[in-house]
Backbone as JSON, one array per atom type, in Angstrom:
{
  "sequence": "MLLELAVGDAYGAGFEYVNRSYITQFNDLSQYVKHPRHRIMPGCYTDDTQMSLAIAEMLVNGVPWTPINLATHFVDAFKRDPREGYAGRFYEFLCNIDSGEQFLEKIIPKSDKSGAAMRAAPLGILGTIDEVLEKTRIQAAVTHDTPDGIHAAMAAALMTHYFIYDLGAKKDLGQFLEEHVTGDWAIPWQGKVKAQGWMSVRAAITAVQTYDNLSDMLRGCIDYAGDVDTVATIALAAASCSKDVANNLPEHLILGLENGPFGREYIARMDAELMALVIP",
  "N": [[115.59, 87.71, 127.4], [113.46, 88.63, 125.64], [112.69, 91.07, 126.81], [115.01, 92.64, 126.75], [115.41, 92.64, 124.02], [113.14, 94.14, 123.24], [113.68, 96.63, 124.42], [115.99, 97.35, 123.0], [114.88, 97.53, 120.43], [112.91, 99.58, 120.77], [114.49, 101.74, 121.63], [116.23, 101.95, 119.43], [114.38, 102.62, 117.48], [114.07, 105.36, 117.47], [116.21, 106.24, 116.02], [116.39, 105.21, 113.48], [117.68, 105.21, 110.32], [118.36, 107.94, 110.53], [120.23, 111.08, 110.26], [123.82, 111.35, 110.66], [124.57, 113.36, 112.46], [122.39, 113.58, 114.19], [122.48, 111.14, 115.55], [124.96, 111.44, 116.83], [124.35, 113.54, 118.54], [122.27, 112.6, 120.25], [122.55, 109.88, 121.0], [123.05, 108.66, 123.72], [121.95, 107.08, 125.64], [120.44, 108.32, 127.57], [117.75, 108.72, 127.4], [114.71, 107.62, 125.75], [114.28, 108.65, 122.41], [112.45, 110.84, 120.24], [111.8, 110.04, 116.94], [112.9, 112.02, 114.2], [111.23, 112.1, 111.95], [109.27, 110.07, 111.96], [106.15, 108.88, 113.45], [106.16, 107.34, 115.69], [106.05, 107.08, 119.16], [108.35, 108.02, 121.79], [109.84, 105.3, 123.49], [108.12, 103.37, 122.62], [107.75, 100.21, 121.08], [108.43, 98.46, 117.94], [107.59, 96.72, 114.86], [109.51, 94.73, 115.02], [109.59, 93.78, 117.69], [106.87, 93.17, 118.08], [106.35, 91.09, 116.23], [108.21, 89.24, 117.11], [107.11, 88.63, 119.58], [104.82, 87.29, 118.69], [105.97, 84.97, 117.63], [107.16, 83.97, 119.97], [104.9, 83.48, 121.57], [103.68, 81.39, 120.16], [105.58, 79.37, 120.54], [105.59, 79.1, 123.36], [102.96, 78.3, 123.81], [102.84, 75.92, 122.49], [101.91, 75.67, 119.85], [101.17, 74.1, 116.76], [103.71, 74.05, 114.29], [103.21, 75.53, 111.63], [102.78, 77.08, 108.38], [100.22, 78.35, 108.17], [99.44, 78.7, 110.84], [101.49, 80.35, 111.75], [101.11, 82.62, 110.11], [98.55, 83.35, 111.0], [99.07, 84.05, 113.67], [100.78, 86.24, 113.28], [99.01, 88.05, 112.07], [97.04, 88.27, 114.09], [98.53, 89.33, 116.23], [99.1, 91.87, 115.26], [96.51, 92.94, 114.82], [95.36, 93.02, 117.37], [96.78, 94.99, 118.55], [97.41, 97.4, 116.93], [100.06, 99.08, 115.3], [102.48, 101.48, 114.21], [105.63, 101.29, 112.43], [106.08, 99.06, 110.99], [107.17, 98.22, 107.65], [105.98, 100.35, 105.09], [104.27, 99.31, 102.96], [103.8, 96.73, 103.92], [102.52, 97.28, 106.29], [100.12, 98.42, 105.34], [99.18, 96.17, 104.02], [98.66, 94.42, 106.2], [96.68, 95.88, 107.45], [94.58, 95.52, 105.7], [93.78, 92.9, 105.63], [92.23, 90.05, 107.24], [92.76, 87.59, 108.33], [94.79, 84.62, 108.83], [94.59, 82.97, 106.62], [93.97, 84.76, 104.53], [96.31, 86.22, 104.63], [98.31, 84.37, 103.74], [97.29, 83.87, 101.22], [97.56, 86.29, 99.87], [100.11, 87.36, 100.27], [103.31, 88.2, 98.94], [106.01, 86.5, 99.07], [108.83, 87.32, 98.69], [110.93, 88.78, 99.67], [114.2, 89.95, 100.61], [114.85, 91.25, 102.84], [115.01, 92.34, 106.33], [112.93, 91.32, 107.86], [112.27, 88.61, 108.56], [114.47, 87.86, 110.03], [114.55, 89.63, 112.2], [112.62, 88.76, 113.95], [113.36, 86.29, 114.82], [114.78, 85.52, 117.09], [113.53, 84.27, 119.46], [113.4, 81.57, 118.74], [115.76, 80.41, 119.37], [115.63, 79.05, 121.76], [114.99, 76.44, 121.33], [115.89, 72.94, 121.42], [117.86, 71.72, 119.76], [120.27, 72.28, 117.15], [119.42, 71.58, 114.58], [116.61, 71.62, 114.85], [116.18, 74.31, 115.44], [117.05, 75.46, 113.02], [115.25, 74.34, 111.13], [112.65, 75.12, 112.0], [113.0, 77.84, 111.94], [113.43, 78.23, 109.23], [110.88, 77.62, 108.23], [109.25, 79.63, 109.39], [110.47, 81.89, 108.32], [110.06, 81.62, 105.57], [107.41, 82.22, 105.21], [107.19, 84.95, 104.78], [109.61, 85.8, 103.71], [110.81, 84.24, 101.55], [113.38, 83.69, 100.32], [116.8, 82.94, 99.52], [118.68, 84.66, 100.92], [116.98, 85.94, 102.75], [116.06, 83.79, 104.31], [118.46, 82.64, 105.26], [119.54, 84.74, 106.77], [117.67, 84.88, 108.84], [117.98, 82.35, 109.98], [120.61, 82.56, 110.96], [120.27, 84.59, 112.87], [118.55, 83.35, 114.71], [120.17, 81.22, 115.55], [122.11, 82.64, 116.88], [121.04, 83.33, 119.43], [120.57, 80.74, 120.35], [123.18, 79.72, 120.51], [124.27, 81.07, 122.71], [122.42, 80.57, 124.77], [122.67, 77.81, 125.14], [125.33, 77.64, 125.66], [127.46, 77.14, 123.74], [129.97, 77.89, 122.94], [132.77, 80.24, 122.88], [132.32, 83.8, 122.99], [133.8, 85.17, 121.08], [133.97, 83.37, 119.03], [131.56, 83.23, 117.74], [130.78, 84.09, 115.09], [132.22, 82.29, 113.46], [131.07, 79.87, 114.27], [128.44, 80.23, 113.3], [128.93, 80.29, 110.55], [129.54, 77.65, 110.13], [127.11, 76.43, 110.07], [125.2, 77.88, 108.65], [124.76, 79.3, 105.48], [126.74, 82.02, 104.56], [128.69, 85.03, 105.18], [129.41, 85.25, 108.0], [131.44, 85.57, 109.85], [132.94, 87.73, 109.16], [133.87, 90.9, 110.16], [131.57, 93.6, 110.57], [131.32, 96.81, 109.06], [130.37, 100.24, 108.85], [127.36, 101.81, 107.47], [124.16, 100.28, 107.97], [122.1, 98.76, 105.73], [118.92, 97.77, 104.26], [118.83, 95.01, 103.8], [118.54, 91.74, 105.15], [120.81, 90.17, 105.87], [122.72, 92.09, 106.35], [121.92, 93.43, 108.72], [122.12, 91.28, 110.49], [124.85, 90.58, 110.35], [125.98, 92.95, 111.31], [124.94, 92.92, 113.89], [126.16, 90.62, 114.93], [128.84, 91.45, 114.96], [128.64, 93.55, 116.82], [127.91, 92.13, 119.13], [130.22, 90.61, 119.52], [132.04, 92.59, 120.0], [131.45, 94.15, 122.3], [131.22, 94.04, 125.9], [129.11, 94.53, 127.54], [125.62, 95.37, 127.83], [124.79, 98.04, 127.61], [126.89, 99.55, 126.35], [126.87, 98.06, 124.03], [124.33, 98.6, 122.94], [124.54, 101.35, 122.37], [126.61, 101.11, 120.5], [125.34, 99.67, 118.44], [123.53, 101.58, 117.48], [125.29, 103.47, 116.54], [126.17, 102.47, 114.11], [124.42, 103.45, 112.17], [121.59, 103.68, 109.93], [119.54, 100.85, 109.51], [119.05, 100.56, 112.37], [117.43, 99.86, 114.54], [116.69, 97.24, 114.09], [119.2, 95.97, 114.1], [119.9, 96.41, 116.81], [117.83, 95.04, 118.07], [118.33, 92.31, 117.32], [120.97, 91.96, 118.26], [120.87, 92.55, 121.07], [119.01, 90.7, 121.96], [120.41, 88.28, 121.59], [122.83, 88.73, 123.05], [121.91, 89.13, 125.62], [121.59, 86.62, 126.53], [124.07, 85.66, 127.0], [126.69, 84.59, 129.07], [128.93, 86.09, 129.2], [128.42, 88.74, 128.86], [127.58, 91.7, 130.41], [124.51, 92.55, 131.85], [123.48, 95.46, 131.82], [121.62, 97.42, 131.16], [120.23, 100.7, 131.28], [118.1, 101.51, 134.01], [116.1, 103.38, 133.61], [115.51, 103.13, 130.92], [114.42, 100.59, 130.78], [112.18, 100.85, 132.52], [110.96, 102.88, 131.16], [110.0, 101.75, 128.87], [107.18, 101.14, 126.85], [104.06, 100.29, 128.44], [101.52, 99.1, 128.03], [98.73, 96.85, 127.42], [100.25, 94.88, 126.06], [102.79, 95.51, 126.68], [105.66, 96.33, 128.69], [105.36, 94.73, 131.14], [103.87, 92.55, 130.23], [105.64, 91.57, 128.31], [107.8, 90.83, 129.94], [106.62, 88.73, 131.38], [106.11, 86.91, 129.3], [108.71, 86.49, 128.53], [109.79, 85.1, 130.74], [108.26, 82.75, 130.6], [109.0, 81.8, 128.1], [111.8, 81.33, 128.4], [111.67, 79.33, 130.25], [111.28, 77.12, 128.74], [113.7, 76.23, 127.89], [115.9, 73.56, 127.42], [117.31, 71.66, 129.95]],
  "CA": [[115.76, 87.88, 125.97], [112.42, 89.45, 125.02], [112.68, 92.42, 127.36], [116.17, 93.34, 126.19], [115.07, 92.81, 122.6], [112.18, 95.24, 123.1], [114.37, 97.89, 124.73], [116.82, 97.66, 121.84], [113.99, 97.93, 119.34], [112.29, 100.87, 121.07], [115.53, 102.77, 121.61], [116.68, 102.1, 118.06], [113.33, 103.21, 116.63], [114.28, 106.8, 117.39], [117.42, 106.54, 115.24], [116.4, 104.45, 112.23], [117.99, 105.98, 109.11], [118.55, 109.38, 110.75], [121.57, 111.5, 109.85], [124.88, 111.1, 111.64], [124.59, 114.4, 113.5], [121.35, 113.26, 115.16], [123.02, 110.06, 116.36], [126.02, 112.01, 117.68], [123.76, 114.41, 119.55], [121.29, 112.0, 121.17], [122.79, 108.47, 121.32], [123.78, 108.56, 124.98], [121.12, 106.24, 126.51], [119.8, 109.1, 128.64], [116.31, 108.68, 127.24], [114.19, 107.31, 124.42], [114.13, 109.9, 121.65], [111.45, 110.88, 119.17], [112.37, 110.06, 115.59], [112.58, 113.33, 113.61], [110.24, 112.02, 110.87], [108.22, 109.09, 112.22], [105.19, 109.23, 114.5], [106.3, 106.44, 116.84], [106.38, 107.83, 120.37], [109.5, 107.48, 122.52], [109.57, 104.18, 124.38], [107.24, 102.39, 121.98], [108.46, 99.28, 120.21], [107.96, 98.4, 116.55], [107.26, 95.39, 114.36], [110.52, 93.75, 115.44], [109.15, 93.19, 118.94], [105.54, 92.6, 117.96], [106.4, 89.81, 115.55], [108.93, 88.34, 118.01], [106.13, 88.16, 120.55], [103.97, 86.3, 118.03], [106.76, 83.74, 117.58], [107.32, 83.47, 121.35], [103.61, 82.95, 122.02], [103.49, 80.08, 119.54], [106.46, 78.42, 121.21], [105.12, 78.9, 124.73], [101.67, 77.61, 123.8], [102.94, 74.64, 121.78], [101.1, 75.7, 118.64], [101.82, 73.41, 115.65], [104.56, 74.99, 113.55], [102.78, 75.49, 110.24], [102.63, 78.42, 107.8], [98.93, 78.98, 108.47], [99.45, 79.14, 112.23], [102.39, 81.5, 111.82], [100.42, 83.76, 109.51], [97.45, 83.74, 111.89], [99.63, 84.74, 114.84], [101.25, 87.55, 112.84], [97.83, 88.9, 111.89], [96.39, 88.51, 115.39], [99.38, 90.23, 117.03], [98.92, 93.22, 114.73], [95.14, 93.4, 114.97], [95.05, 93.29, 118.77], [97.61, 96.1, 119.01], [97.95, 98.01, 115.71], [101.11, 100.06, 115.55], [103.39, 101.78, 113.11], [106.95, 100.69, 112.54], [106.19, 98.12, 109.87], [107.36, 98.82, 106.33], [104.73, 100.96, 104.67], [103.39, 98.42, 102.2], [103.4, 95.61, 104.76], [101.53, 97.84, 107.21], [98.86, 98.49, 104.6], [98.79, 94.78, 103.79], [98.07, 93.91, 107.44], [95.43, 96.61, 107.69], [93.56, 95.15, 104.73], [93.42, 91.48, 105.71], [91.59, 89.73, 108.52], [93.0, 86.22, 108.76], [95.98, 83.96, 108.32], [94.32, 82.47, 105.27], [94.14, 85.88, 103.61], [97.74, 86.55, 104.64], [99.04, 83.46, 102.86], [96.76, 83.99, 99.86], [97.9, 87.57, 99.23], [101.49, 87.76, 100.47], [104.32, 87.86, 97.94], [107.09, 86.3, 100.06], [110.09, 87.3, 97.96], [111.82, 89.81, 100.22], [115.47, 89.56, 101.22], [115.11, 92.23, 103.9], [115.32, 91.84, 107.67], [111.73, 90.99, 108.63], [112.28, 87.26, 109.13], [115.57, 87.78, 111.01], [114.3, 90.45, 113.39], [111.67, 88.07, 114.83], [113.8, 84.9, 114.94], [115.52, 85.25, 118.32], [112.93, 83.31, 120.39], [113.59, 80.19, 118.31], [116.99, 79.9, 119.95], [115.4, 78.22, 122.95], [114.8, 75.05, 120.92], [116.96, 72.15, 122.0], [118.91, 71.28, 118.84], [120.54, 73.17, 116.02], [118.56, 71.19, 113.45], [115.25, 72.1, 115.08], [116.22, 75.76, 115.27], [117.15, 75.79, 111.6], [114.05, 73.94, 110.39], [111.52, 75.97, 112.36], [113.29, 79.19, 111.45], [113.19, 78.23, 107.78], [109.44, 77.64, 107.98], [108.7, 80.95, 109.71], [111.01, 82.89, 107.4], [109.5, 81.44, 104.23], [106.07, 82.82, 105.14], [107.29, 86.33, 104.28], [110.92, 86.07, 103.12], [111.19, 82.96, 100.97], [114.55, 83.89, 99.47], [117.98, 82.42, 100.24], [119.23, 85.62, 101.87], [116.02, 86.16, 103.82], [116.03, 82.61, 105.18], [119.76, 82.46, 105.92], [119.67, 85.77, 107.81], [116.83, 84.48, 109.97], [118.63, 81.2, 110.63], [121.76, 83.03, 111.73], [119.78, 85.33, 114.03], [118.03, 82.38, 115.68], [121.29, 80.47, 116.12], [122.85, 83.5, 117.82], [120.52, 83.14, 120.78], [120.79, 79.34, 120.7], [124.61, 79.56, 120.84], [124.53, 81.54, 124.07], [121.54, 79.88, 125.73], [123.19, 76.47, 125.4], [126.76, 77.78, 125.97], [128.13, 76.3, 122.75], [131.32, 78.35, 122.63], [133.16, 81.58, 123.31], [131.7, 84.9, 122.25], [134.64, 85.52, 119.93], [133.83, 82.35, 117.98], [130.18, 83.19, 117.28], [130.69, 84.16, 113.63], [132.71, 81.02, 112.9], [130.02, 78.87, 114.53], [127.33, 80.45, 112.38], [129.35, 79.89, 109.21], [129.53, 76.19, 110.06], [125.74, 75.91, 110.0], [124.35, 78.7, 107.79], [125.47, 79.96, 104.4], [126.92, 83.46, 104.75], [130.0, 85.48, 105.67], [129.05, 85.74, 109.33], [132.63, 85.83, 110.65], [133.6, 88.95, 108.69], [133.36, 92.05, 110.93], [130.79, 94.6, 109.83], [131.67, 98.22, 109.18], [129.58, 101.17, 108.06], [125.91, 101.9, 107.58], [123.4, 99.06, 107.75], [120.96, 98.96, 104.85], [117.7, 97.03, 104.6], [118.93, 93.56, 103.61], [118.62, 91.06, 106.43], [122.16, 89.72, 106.21], [123.47, 93.23, 106.87], [121.55, 93.61, 110.12], [122.64, 90.17, 111.29], [126.3, 90.7, 110.46], [126.27, 94.07, 112.21], [124.62, 92.47, 115.24], [127.23, 89.7, 115.34], [130.02, 92.26, 115.29], [128.37, 94.26, 118.07], [127.96, 91.16, 120.23], [131.61, 90.22, 119.75], [132.85, 93.77, 120.34], [131.14, 94.76, 123.59], [131.03, 93.11, 127.01], [127.94, 94.9, 128.32], [124.51, 95.72, 126.94], [124.69, 99.49, 127.39], [127.82, 99.9, 125.28], [126.43, 97.39, 122.82], [123.2, 99.34, 122.38], [125.09, 102.56, 121.74], [127.35, 100.7, 119.31], [124.39, 99.32, 117.38], [122.99, 102.82, 116.92], [126.36, 104.18, 115.86], [126.31, 102.02, 112.72], [123.49, 104.21, 111.32], [120.79, 102.85, 109.03], [118.46, 100.04, 110.09], [119.68, 100.28, 113.66], [116.54, 99.22, 115.5], [116.79, 95.8, 113.85], [120.5, 95.54, 114.61], [119.84, 96.38, 118.27], [116.92, 93.95, 118.43], [119.0, 91.03, 117.17], [122.16, 91.9, 119.1], [120.54, 92.5, 122.49], [118.37, 89.41, 122.23], [121.45, 87.26, 121.72], [123.81, 89.04, 124.09], [121.28, 88.99, 126.93], [121.67, 85.2, 126.89], [125.47, 85.3, 127.13], [127.28, 84.74, 130.4], [130.08, 86.98, 129.08], [127.95, 90.11, 128.62], [126.89, 92.26, 131.58], [123.18, 93.09, 131.54], [123.48, 96.73, 132.56], [120.78, 98.44, 130.52], [119.77, 101.68, 132.27], [116.77, 101.22, 134.55], [115.1, 104.29, 133.05], [115.07, 102.61, 129.62], [113.53, 99.46, 131.06], [110.91, 101.36, 133.05], [110.36, 103.77, 130.17], [109.4, 100.98, 127.78], [105.71, 101.18, 126.91], [103.54, 99.26, 129.34], [100.11, 98.81, 127.82], [98.38, 95.42, 127.55], [101.29, 94.03, 125.51], [104.03, 96.22, 126.92], [106.78, 95.83, 129.48], [105.02, 93.66, 132.06], [103.5, 91.39, 129.43], [106.87, 91.06, 127.7], [108.56, 90.16, 131.0], [105.97, 87.43, 131.66], [106.38, 86.03, 128.17], [110.14, 86.18, 128.59], [109.98, 84.03, 131.73], [107.65, 81.51, 130.1], [109.81, 81.32, 126.98], [113.06, 80.78, 128.89], [111.37, 78.1, 130.97], [111.28, 76.02, 127.76], [115.08, 75.82, 127.6], [116.16, 72.18, 127.84], [118.47, 71.65, 130.86]],
  "C": [[114.75, 88.87, 125.38], [112.43, 90.89, 125.54], [113.84, 93.23, 126.8], [115.97, 93.61, 124.7], [114.17, 94.02, 122.4], [112.81, 96.59, 123.41], [115.25, 98.31, 123.56], [116.01, 98.16, 120.67], [113.43, 99.34, 119.57], [113.32, 102.0, 121.07], [116.0, 103.01, 120.18], [115.67, 102.74, 117.15], [113.49, 104.72, 116.49], [115.41, 107.2, 116.47], [117.45, 105.87, 113.87], [116.59, 105.39, 111.03], [118.04, 107.49, 109.33], [119.96, 109.76, 110.32], [122.56, 111.35, 111.01], [124.87, 112.12, 112.77], [123.54, 114.13, 114.58], [121.82, 112.15, 116.1], [124.07, 110.61, 117.33], [125.42, 112.83, 118.82], [122.99, 113.65, 120.62], [121.58, 110.56, 121.61], [123.65, 108.33, 122.57], [123.03, 107.74, 126.04], [120.44, 107.02, 127.63], [118.29, 109.04, 128.58], [115.97, 108.06, 125.89], [113.97, 108.63, 123.69], [113.07, 109.74, 120.58], [112.16, 110.94, 117.82], [111.98, 111.37, 114.92], [111.53, 113.29, 112.52], [109.07, 111.12, 111.19], [107.33, 109.5, 113.38], [105.28, 108.33, 115.72], [106.75, 107.24, 118.05], [107.56, 107.2, 121.09], [109.09, 106.38, 123.5], [108.64, 103.13, 123.8], [108.06, 101.49, 121.05], [107.8, 99.21, 118.84], [107.63, 96.95, 116.17], [108.27, 94.33, 114.78], [110.06, 93.02, 116.7], [107.79, 92.52, 118.79], [105.56, 91.23, 117.29], [107.22, 88.78, 116.35], [108.0, 87.79, 119.08], [105.21, 87.1, 119.94], [104.69, 84.95, 117.97], [106.87, 83.13, 118.98], [106.03, 82.86, 121.86], [103.33, 81.58, 121.42], [104.35, 79.02, 120.24], [105.96, 78.08, 122.61], [103.84, 78.06, 124.76], [101.69, 76.29, 123.03], [102.09, 74.56, 120.53], [101.83, 74.97, 117.51], [102.49, 74.39, 114.69], [104.28, 74.89, 112.05], [102.67, 76.91, 109.69], [101.32, 79.1, 108.16], [98.89, 79.46, 109.91], [100.37, 80.34, 112.43], [101.7, 82.75, 111.27], [99.3, 84.27, 110.41], [97.98, 84.49, 113.1], [100.19, 86.11, 114.46], [100.08, 88.52, 112.69], [97.21, 89.25, 113.23], [97.21, 89.47, 116.24], [99.22, 91.66, 116.56], [97.52, 93.74, 115.03], [94.8, 93.75, 116.42], [95.74, 94.56, 119.26], [98.24, 96.81, 117.81], [98.98, 99.09, 116.04], [101.9, 100.31, 114.28], [104.75, 101.17, 113.39], [107.18, 99.62, 111.51], [106.55, 98.89, 108.6], [106.0, 99.25, 105.78], [103.77, 100.03, 103.96], [102.94, 97.23, 103.03], [102.38, 96.07, 105.8], [100.16, 97.91, 106.54], [98.3, 97.1, 104.32], [98.08, 94.22, 105.03], [96.75, 94.6, 107.75], [94.28, 96.08, 106.85], [93.25, 93.66, 104.67], [92.9, 91.19, 107.11], [91.94, 88.34, 109.05], [94.33, 85.71, 108.22], [95.8, 83.43, 106.92], [94.5, 83.57, 104.24], [95.61, 86.29, 103.52], [98.48, 85.68, 103.63], [98.57, 83.57, 101.41], [97.33, 85.21, 99.14], [99.37, 87.98, 99.35], [102.35, 87.37, 99.27], [105.63, 87.73, 98.71], [108.49, 86.29, 99.45], [111.07, 88.36, 98.45], [113.11, 89.19, 100.73], [115.84, 90.49, 102.38], [115.08, 91.56, 105.27], [114.12, 91.32, 108.45], [111.73, 89.61, 109.26], [113.37, 87.11, 110.18], [115.24, 88.51, 112.29], [113.4, 89.74, 114.4], [112.13, 86.67, 115.21], [114.4, 84.55, 116.29], [114.85, 84.23, 119.24], [113.16, 81.85, 120.02], [114.88, 79.58, 118.85], [116.8, 79.01, 121.16], [115.22, 76.75, 122.59], [116.06, 74.24, 121.19], [118.07, 71.72, 121.08], [119.08, 72.29, 117.72], [119.62, 72.85, 114.86], [117.14, 71.7, 113.63], [115.18, 73.6, 114.94], [116.2, 76.12, 113.8], [115.87, 75.47, 110.84], [112.87, 74.85, 110.73], [111.75, 77.42, 111.94], [113.05, 79.26, 109.95], [111.7, 78.35, 107.49], [108.87, 79.03, 108.26], [109.21, 82.0, 108.74], [110.33, 82.83, 106.04], [108.1, 82.02, 104.1], [106.12, 84.21, 104.52], [108.56, 86.59, 103.48], [111.49, 84.79, 102.52], [112.25, 83.15, 99.89], [115.75, 83.34, 100.22], [118.52, 83.39, 101.28], [118.28, 85.87, 103.04], [116.0, 85.03, 104.81], [117.34, 82.46, 105.93], [119.97, 83.5, 107.02], [118.86, 85.4, 109.04], [117.45, 83.31, 110.72], [119.8, 81.65, 111.49], [121.32, 83.77, 112.98], [119.26, 84.38, 115.11], [119.16, 81.59, 116.34], [122.14, 81.32, 117.04], [122.35, 83.31, 119.24], [120.75, 81.7, 121.25], [122.22, 79.11, 121.18], [124.88, 79.97, 122.28], [123.66, 80.84, 125.11], [122.13, 78.53, 126.12], [124.72, 76.45, 125.54], [127.6, 76.91, 125.05], [129.54, 76.75, 122.4], [131.56, 79.74, 123.14], [132.51, 82.63, 122.42], [132.5, 85.23, 120.99], [134.47, 84.56, 118.76], [132.42, 82.28, 117.39], [130.08, 83.18, 115.76], [131.14, 82.88, 112.97], [131.69, 79.92, 113.09], [128.88, 79.02, 113.53], [127.7, 80.02, 110.96], [129.37, 78.37, 109.04], [128.14, 75.61, 109.82], [124.83, 76.66, 109.02], [125.2, 79.36, 106.72], [125.55, 81.46, 104.65], [128.27, 83.78, 105.32], [129.86, 86.05, 107.07], [130.26, 86.07, 110.19], [133.38, 87.09, 110.22], [133.04, 90.14, 109.45], [132.65, 93.06, 110.04], [131.33, 95.99, 110.1], [130.7, 99.05, 108.36], [128.09, 101.06, 108.28], [125.23, 100.58, 107.24], [122.18, 99.38, 106.88], [119.88, 97.91, 105.14], [117.82, 95.52, 104.49], [119.19, 92.87, 104.95], [120.01, 90.64, 106.82], [123.0, 90.86, 106.77], [123.19, 93.45, 108.35], [122.15, 92.51, 110.99], [124.15, 90.28, 111.43], [126.7, 91.84, 111.38], [126.01, 93.68, 113.66], [125.68, 91.52, 115.77], [128.46, 90.48, 115.77], [129.82, 93.01, 116.6], [128.47, 93.31, 119.27], [129.41, 90.78, 120.55], [132.48, 91.37, 120.25], [132.67, 94.21, 121.78], [130.88, 93.7, 124.66], [129.91, 93.53, 127.95], [126.88, 95.47, 127.39], [124.4, 97.21, 126.67], [125.62, 99.93, 126.26], [127.4, 99.28, 123.96], [125.28, 98.14, 122.16], [123.67, 100.62, 121.71], [125.83, 102.2, 120.45], [126.45, 100.32, 118.15], [123.84, 100.57, 116.7], [124.04, 103.55, 116.11], [126.61, 103.69, 114.44], [125.59, 102.97, 111.75], [122.78, 103.26, 110.36], [119.69, 102.13, 109.78], [118.84, 99.59, 111.51], [118.73, 99.65, 114.67], [116.57, 97.7, 115.32], [118.12, 95.25, 114.34], [120.45, 95.4, 116.13], [118.92, 95.26, 118.76], [117.64, 92.6, 118.42], [120.17, 90.9, 118.14], [121.8, 91.75, 120.58], [119.82, 91.21, 122.86], [119.41, 88.33, 122.46], [122.35, 87.51, 122.92], [123.22, 88.9, 125.49], [121.32, 87.55, 127.43], [123.11, 84.75, 127.14], [125.97, 85.55, 128.55], [128.45, 85.72, 130.39], [129.71, 88.43, 128.81], [127.16, 90.58, 129.84], [125.57, 92.9, 131.15], [122.98, 94.36, 132.36], [122.67, 97.81, 131.86], [120.26, 99.41, 131.59], [118.34, 101.38, 132.71], [115.72, 102.12, 133.93], [114.66, 103.86, 131.65], [114.14, 101.42, 129.81], [112.17, 99.95, 131.54], [110.2, 102.27, 132.07], [109.79, 103.06, 128.96], [107.88, 100.99, 127.93], [105.16, 100.04, 127.74], [102.03, 99.16, 129.26], [99.85, 97.32, 127.96], [99.45, 94.47, 127.05], [102.66, 94.68, 125.65], [104.95, 95.52, 127.9], [106.43, 94.64, 130.38], [104.61, 92.39, 131.32], [104.75, 90.75, 128.82], [107.7, 90.31, 128.73], [107.96, 88.8, 131.34], [106.24, 86.44, 130.54], [107.84, 85.59, 128.15], [110.39, 85.01, 129.55], [109.42, 82.71, 131.23], [108.46, 80.93, 128.94], [111.09, 80.66, 127.48], [112.86, 79.51, 129.71], [111.35, 76.89, 130.05], [112.68, 75.52, 127.44], [115.33, 74.44, 128.19], [117.4, 72.16, 128.72], [119.64, 70.85, 130.28]]
}
């Protein structure tokens, strides 16, 4: 889950909000591409993966699921490995605080954007739908304490849960989500994906239901245009857990993923430890 999530994030980072001609020219999975405006280097992941790792580490280590512990892990993950890719104001916010206490004191958690959904996938390993929903609500409210922000995160977390625990057919994913989370999750997405979290999640659901292998799915996520790194993050995290989706990501994208202290090898280790928590 985490490795595929990171590849989707890093590949999508080169195409976030670029023009259609750039997508047409370079979206062929032959390589990671440099974004025409951003400074993120090809193969480097963004906040989607970094914050997902913070969530995964809490789950693996059995850290009590409280707002202060979540905030502390978000701050620590950024401070140990500062990187661009965060929204500008949130990046500055993280640069100017030093602790979870400061995070909670200064954050204005009223966003309806995709930040809580992009990091929610690891919560799918939890054993019951109720536990997934409750812990996702708590983590989302730290930064996105709005109905749309919370519901988008819940749907993203339940996507991975649905496939990990084999709760139904891929074609029924949207209907399943509508039974548990407020939102029009069964309506196919079309067009550009803007910043609101529900848009990224709906686009990811459509991609998961449309494609039967991760390579085509990754290209399809980018073809939406807009906030495509988040769409790819959510879609590949979920689809990598599905028995009906072939995991055929190109080896050069896997090996080309950054591999510093918290890069590819670390992500693979965390992935194994996280999936070991799945209840038989």
